[in-house]
BAPA-782299 format. One line per 8 residues: their letters; for each residue x, y, z of C-alpha. Coordinates in steps of 0.001 Angstrom, whole numbers. Each point is the difference from the previous one (the first is absolute). Layout:
residues N
A> X Y Z | ...
//
This chain:
residues 503
MARIVVIG> 98749 102664 63200 | -3307 -953 1614 | -911 534 3644 | -878 -3333 1568 | -1431 -525 3468 | 315 -3432 1619 | -2289 -841 2918 | 1795 -2168 2534
AGMGAMAA> 3592 -1180 367 | -510 -3748 -241 | 2362 -2163 -2034 | -2087 119 -3170 | -518 3737 261 | 3716 665 534 | 911 -2313 -2885 | -2267 2057 -2248
AARLAVAG> 1353 3287 1369 | 3643 -896 -673 | -710 -1124 -3558 | -2101 3068 -768 | 2655 2333 1371 | 2646 -1599 -2222 | -2336 547 -2957 | 280 3733 667
HRVTVYER> -3134 697 2006 | -305 2030 3186 | -1277 -2497 2581 | -1319 755 3485 | -1081 -2680 2481 | -2501 671 2782 | -36 -2596 2799 | -2471 213 2893
TQTYGGAV> 2315 -1805 2468 | 3441 1123 1079 | 2024 -2483 -2023 | 275 -1867 -3293 | -358 -3662 -906 | -3685 -739 537 | -174 -3416 1646 | 3805 -373 -95
RRLERDGF> 663 1187 3546 | 2570 -502 2744 | -572 -305 3731 | 3005 898 2143 | 294 -341 3757 | 2841 -646 2456 | 2489 -724 -2772 | -2306 -2493 -1745
GFDTGPGL> -1366 553 -3500 | -2897 -1729 -1734 | -1486 79 -3494 | -3737 291 640 | -941 -349 -3661 | 1517 -2363 -2573 | 2991 -1912 1331 | 1470 -1232 -3281
LPLPAVYR> 296 1298 -3554 | -1206 -2098 -2945 | 876 879 -3600 | 2747 2533 784 | 230 609 -3764 | -2924 2410 365 | 2046 2322 2217 | 3207 -605 -1911
DLFIKTGK> -1812 1327 -3060 | -1285 2998 1967 | 3510 975 1087 | 1505 -573 -3443 | -2659 2185 -1609 | 240 2815 2569 | 3722 491 583 | 3559 -1135 -393
EPLEACVE> 156 -1908 3283 | -1483 -3522 -247 | -2118 -1461 2771 | 2918 -1973 1454 | 1955 3238 441 | -2792 1353 2202 | -968 -3079 2034 | 1601 -3356 720
LVQVDPSS> -2066 -2884 -1377 | 445 -3433 1541 | -1500 -3117 -1551 | -1627 -1946 2822 | 948 -3665 231 | -1974 -2009 822 | -2835 2010 -1492 | -2266 -1335 2745
RHVFADGT> -322 -2714 2602 | -3394 -1637 539 | -1195 -1760 3134 | -3179 -1971 -714 | -2875 -1115 2199 | 1480 -3485 528 | 3317 1461 1161 | 1994 -756 -3151
AVSLPNAS> 2147 2844 -1283 | 1734 851 -3254 | 2374 2765 -1068 | -392 1017 -3632 | 3062 1215 -1926 | -240 3380 -1683 | -683 117 -3753 | 784 -3665 -604
RAGVVAAL> -2781 -2253 -1284 | 2249 -3065 160 | 1073 896 3525 | -3614 449 1130 | -1003 -3346 -1515 | 2863 -1756 1795 | -733 1726 3317 | -3693 -957 -115
DEALGAGT> 785 -3626 -866 | 2417 -240 2918 | -2257 1699 2548 | -3476 -1148 -1061 | 615 -3253 -1828 | 859 -1244 -3453 | -2254 1351 -2724 | -1061 3177 1789
GDRWGDFL> 2774 1993 -1659 | -942 -1187 -3463 | -3652 927 554 | 1042 3483 1095 | 2451 277 -2886 | -2699 -973 -2516 | -2285 2605 1543 | 2695 2667 -417
VRAREAWD> 247 -842 -3697 | -3734 667 -393 | 263 3123 2161 | 2711 1256 -2330 | -2385 -413 -2922 | -2554 2152 1824 | 2721 2582 719 | 1124 97 -3623
RTRRPLLE> -3591 566 -1111 | -716 2817 2438 | 3317 1733 730 | -348 2794 -2543 | -3722 813 291 | -46 -275 3786 | 3320 1590 920 | 1697 1806 -2856
EPLWRNWQ> -2833 1589 -2007 | -2877 2364 748 | -3251 -1856 549 | -1429 -1075 -3339 | -3153 1737 -1181 | -1386 -3462 -696 | 956 -1165 3478 | -2875 -2501 -115
VLAEREPY> 2367 -2298 -1901 | 2124 -210 3138 | -3078 -460 2158 | -1485 -2879 -1978 | 3065 -2044 -876 | 1726 -2076 2672 | 3726 -3 -887 | 848 -2919 2262
PSVPHKRL> 68 -3052 -2295 | -2294 -2997 43 | 1461 -3139 1546 | -551 -3565 -1256 | -2005 -2158 2397 | 1169 -3596 -294 | -3122 -1660 1363 | -2465 2097 -1985
LRTRRAGT> 2117 -160 -3187 | -578 3673 -642 | 1328 3373 1084 | -1522 2293 2560 | 690 3621 762 | 249 1197 3579 | -2032 3110 728 | 1492 884 3366
LAEVGAWE> 3352 -335 1710 | -1566 -2410 2495 | -995 -2275 -2880 | 3564 89 -1323 | 1215 -1245 3365 | -2674 -2674 435 | 223 -1382 -3550 | 3694 262 -743
LRDPRLVA> 1990 144 3241 | -2140 -2202 2270 | 2503 -98 2880 | -1452 2345 2671 | 3436 1476 644 | 457 914 -3655 | -3501 1456 24 | 921 2077 3048
LLESHALA> 3184 1166 -1738 | -2021 1077 -3032 | -2762 1725 1914 | 2391 1862 2311 | 1059 2158 -2967 | -3611 1036 -539 | -480 779 3691 | 3171 2088 44
SGLDPRVA> -1548 2136 -2758 | -3280 314 1897 | -1831 -2493 -2216 | -2359 -2827 885 | 1207 -3089 -1927 | -3580 -1272 -233 | -1001 2916 -2227 | 3350 1189 -1406
PASAAVLP> 217 -1137 -3629 | 2358 -2751 -1079 | 2108 2743 -1596 | 1172 840 3542 | 2442 -2844 -642 | 2311 2734 -1309 | 615 1146 3603 | 2128 -2989 1109
YLEHAFGT> 1499 -171 -3482 | 1389 3532 344 | 1787 -932 3221 | 1557 -3141 -1456 | 869 1483 -3405 | 1313 3446 900 | 969 -431 3630 | -653 2142 3018
WYVRGGIR> 2254 2817 1112 | 667 1970 3141 | 1160 3591 159 | 2759 405 2576 | -1262 2271 2752 | -3586 -1046 -706 | -2437 503 -2864 | -547 3533 1279
ELARAVYE> 3422 730 -1534 | -1528 -611 -3430 | -2639 2648 711 | 2745 2365 1123 | 1971 -602 -3183 | -3041 651 -2215 | -806 3158 1963 | 3572 1258 -324
RCVARKVE> -23 -743 -3721 | -3160 2130 -291 | 1660 2850 1910 | 3097 -271 -2204 | -2259 357 -3034 | -1456 3217 1513 | -3325 -1482 1113 | -1455 2261 2704
FHFGAEVT> -1583 -1633 3071 | -2533 1465 2445 | -673 -2140 3069 | -2916 465 2379 | -1944 1312 -3001 | -3405 -1650 -332 | -1705 291 -3378 | -3754 506 351
AVVEKDGR> -1042 501 -3630 | 1138 -253 -3578 | -599 3312 -1738 | -1577 -183 -3444 | -74 2608 -2751 | -1664 -361 -3370 | -685 -3670 675 | 3548 -1066 880
AAGIELSD> 2135 -272 3120 | 1653 3343 669 | 1525 -360 3462 | -805 -900 3592 | -1360 1703 3092 | 1549 -587 3427 | -1709 -189 3372 | 1149 3536 834
GTVAEADT> -1723 1328 -3106 | 3168 403 -2060 | -372 -805 -3685 | 2903 -1370 -2022 | -550 320 -3734 | 1189 -2747 -2323 | -288 -1260 -3543 | -219 -3613 1159
VVGNGPWR> -917 -1683 3295 | 1121 -3467 1092 | -2019 -1508 2849 | 823 -2831 2359 | -3028 -2231 -484 | -3255 216 -1952 | -2165 -588 3073 | 1685 2959 1711
LGDLVPGR> -265 2175 -3096 | -3724 -632 -16 | -188 2000 3240 | 2043 2819 -1545 | -2235 371 -3065 | -3497 -402 1476 | -2764 -409 -2512 | 2332 -1065 -2791
ELYRAEEI> 384 -3493 -1417 | 3648 -998 -299 | -698 -3013 -2191 | -2555 -867 -2636 | -2580 -2694 645 | 1865 -2539 -2111 | 3261 587 1859 | 1220 -1539 3243
EPDPEGTS> -1358 1854 3003 | 2156 558 3092 | -923 -2233 2921 | 1750 1093 3225 | -1239 -3080 1886 | -70 -2466 -2881 | 2228 -3009 536 | 2560 1772 2175
RGRVVVCL> 654 -825 3620 | 2086 1637 2681 | 3132 -967 1862 | 1048 -135 3606 | 3708 553 604 | 1656 -827 3316 | 3450 1511 575 | 2002 -2043 2491
ALRGAREA> 3098 1228 1807 | 1802 -3154 1103 | 2813 -725 2419 | 2544 -2471 -1234 | 1933 -206 -3246 | -1428 -1158 -3298 | 1303 -3517 -543 | 2371 -573 -2886
GAAHRTVA> -1686 -1230 -3161 | -3514 1061 1015 | -2333 540 -2942 | -889 3595 -769 | -3664 -933 -510 | -1882 -2876 1594 | -3678 -770 -578 | -1734 -1733 2901
HTPDRQAE> -3084 -1578 -1557 | -3268 -200 1857 | -916 -3425 1398 | -3515 472 -1414 | -189 1846 -3325 | -3761 -472 -330 | -571 1626 3399 | 2278 2865 -1030
LDAFDRGE> -1993 638 -3162 | -3336 -419 1794 | 1083 2742 2402 | 524 2313 -2989 | -3560 -779 -1113 | -1247 1118 3408 | 2123 3137 -111 | 2094 -1134 2947
PPAHPTVR> 3736 -532 446 | 745 -3746 96 | 728 -1672 3312 | 2979 -1806 -1542 | 1379 2198 -2791 | 2658 -668 -2598 | 2906 2228 1038 | 2945 1276 -2024
IDRPDDPA> 3130 508 2086 | 2711 2370 -1253 | 3394 -198 1717 | 2402 2212 -1969 | 3666 -552 752 | 605 3737 39 | 2039 1832 2657 | -1756 3235 -977
LRPDDAHE> -3249 -1332 1493 | 1248 -1073 3435 | 1832 1804 2795 | 2766 -2643 136 | 694 -3623 -817 | -1495 -1125 3309 | -3477 963 -1208 | -2221 -646 -3000
SVVLTATV> -2873 1803 -1726 | -2780 -2209 -1381 | -3177 880 -1882 | -3091 -2220 -1 | -2694 588 -2647 | -3440 -1543 -418 | -2831 621 -2451 | -3245 1057 1663
PSRSVYDW> -3350 1657 -748 | 208 3738 -550 | -962 2633 2545 | -3431 598 -1504 | -939 -3633 694 | 1629 -549 3381 | 457 2550 2781 | 3721 -16 701
TAAGAADG> -407 2881 2439 | -2094 -2087 2406 | 1605 -734 3368 | 2381 -2944 -268 | -625 -599 -3713 | 3505 843 -1226 | 1881 -1457 2980 | -2069 -3173 -8
FSDAMVGA> 708 -686 -3644 | 3685 821 401 | 119 -2664 2728 | -1422 -2466 -2516 | 2630 1050 -2539 | 2837 -484 2478 | -1418 -3415 873 | -96 -950 -3673
AERALPGL> 3557 1240 -532 | 1235 -2069 2946 | -781 -3145 -1980 | 2814 1042 -2311 | 2174 1805 2562 | -165 -1884 3330 | 584 2188 3041 | -953 3179 -1834
RERILWRE> -2283 1322 2730 | 2718 -166 2671 | 2302 2185 -2105 | -2423 2909 -425 | 1115 3276 1582 | -2954 1913 -1413 | -2309 25 -2966 | -1999 2496 -2003
VRTPVHTH> -3111 -949 -1938 | -1200 1659 -3181 | -3455 -736 -1393 | -2051 1130 -3027 | -741 3134 2017 | 3642 1033 -404 | -81 -879 -3698 | -2996 2273 -450
EETGAEGG> 1714 2845 1842 | 3218 -338 -2006 | -1385 -647 -3480 | -3619 1154 111 | -1095 -3406 -1329 | -3660 -637 721 | -254 -2363 2952 | 3767 -361 156
GVPAPALA> -59 -2506 -2844 | 3073 -988 -1970 | -446 -244 -3801 | 805 -3249 -1765 | 1784 -312 -3361 | -2215 -59 -3075 | -1007 -3483 -1163 | -1685 -1207 -3165
AAEGTFLH> -3287 -1953 -293 | -2775 -66 2655 | -2091 2430 -2089 | 2425 2819 775 | -542 -96 3758 | 3755 128 607 | 853 2690 -2525 | 543 3617 1029
PSNSTRIP> -1303 3209 -1592 | 1925 1616 -2811 | 2735 2561 721 | -1851 2527 -2165 | -3451 1325 839 | -2822 1503 -2049 | 972 3444 1387 | 2715 1365 -2310
GLFTAGGW> 3247 690 1814 | -821 -2253 2981 | 1943 -3246 527 | 457 -2526 2806 | 3087 -1822 1261 | 578 -2421 2858 | -1225 -3363 1179 | -3701 735 -412
SHPGGGLA> 472 693 -3708 | 1157 -2250 -2811 | 2109 -2160 336 | -786 -334 3716 | 1743 -379 3312 | 3495 -989 1063 | 3323 1805 -378 | 631 -1132 -3574
HAGMSGAL> -3529 715 -1192 | -74 3413 1655 | 3277 880 -1690 | -1431 -1056 -3344 | -3109 2128 540 | 2285 3026 208 | 1696 -997 -3248 | -3346 -433 -1749
VAGLIVEG> -1361 3353 1179 | 3164 1789 -1084 | -222 -1660 -3405 | -3645 967 -453 | 711 3623 923 | 3183 365 -2044 | -964 -2027 -3079 | -3783 286 88
PEFRGSQ> -2850 -2520 11 | 1635 -2137 -2682 | 2838 -938 2373 | 271 -3782 149 | 2669 -558 2612 | 3715 -654 -145 | 1215 -2097 -2901
//
């Protein structure tokens, strides 16, 4: 039985801790804040509850596998999963709207044809077929396996297929997601639908590789799910599974250094000077570990280096306590698209929040998140520059942008402003405080091509006994990817460097 120290209690770290404990190891988690979950947080006030991190769960199979492998109770015995239908409603710049059925390609095609005009559904359906090909080519190396030693193969090869061009009588291969939209979808509303998935992951569609087509494909193929009581309930369930497996947690315990002995990780030192010895250390992000092992290189020159700024952006979340009941049949998630996408992206280039942002509106039909049926809790989310680029602490910065978000949301929910009892705004500053992420950025999922720009560093480091889990490590950000990072780290520790992922 090895002694394993885990730094941080984020979702990836807890997923690793539970799996390692089941494998017979003594696991201790040290978390600098007073709670678990990383970015999966809950704001509660006056009987209202709000998820301030992810609002929906993609690929629940990742957490189903975690619970199967770590105990007798399956995931559904610990939380109530609800498949959201429609998966999303979109309100476009010209005022047209469409509700997309959950996990039904045929249903999505029909809905787009009816709402946007004949032929639009078929174009989107054909795109999903190509996106599936990219997913099939990258699913294992980018989600289910440790990062290949010859990762350059993933960096150089664009998995999104070439598309025949009728006029040129040849094929051409899109290099970016924006090119996919311009060449294949053409309708500006379909382009907005495509690019909104990139924005939701903190990616700029102009530079995100064409392989980012897997993001909308995942929603349509596997569906989106809600956890009754809020996504925070998933974090609670993972935490309780860790405790049941005898994982020991220490909150308010800030790790200031990784202790080394004979060239390998041998424990951690806390801010109060306490040293906890260990045979193996699991960190919560390679950029953070770099601060804990000063003077040491975590990765070799030929490996992917951690980039805490990189392609990630931040998020602003506005929690709205509303008077009045949620109307029957309201979509759980609505995306209010910006009236000027180019201006939105140009604002990112300047390091400024856009004047007219794309806003995601989450309206869970969940009595646990409202004081009574005469009120409603709503969460607005927008992608923005991170804290290190824009000063969110400046007077009026957060409130001014939240006004813009409410205005954008009103295009989809008329009369929203008049229903507001109060609101609370959370910016990248809060993300930094809760997760320690540099600049309050949110990591994106790993993507192939683009010379490796959108890949994440390996879960193993060049320091023996030191590993990394979480969104800033392979396979990247998001609930599903973070959960898989925990599975990969556990496999590497238990089975050794030859571990190749689940079969």
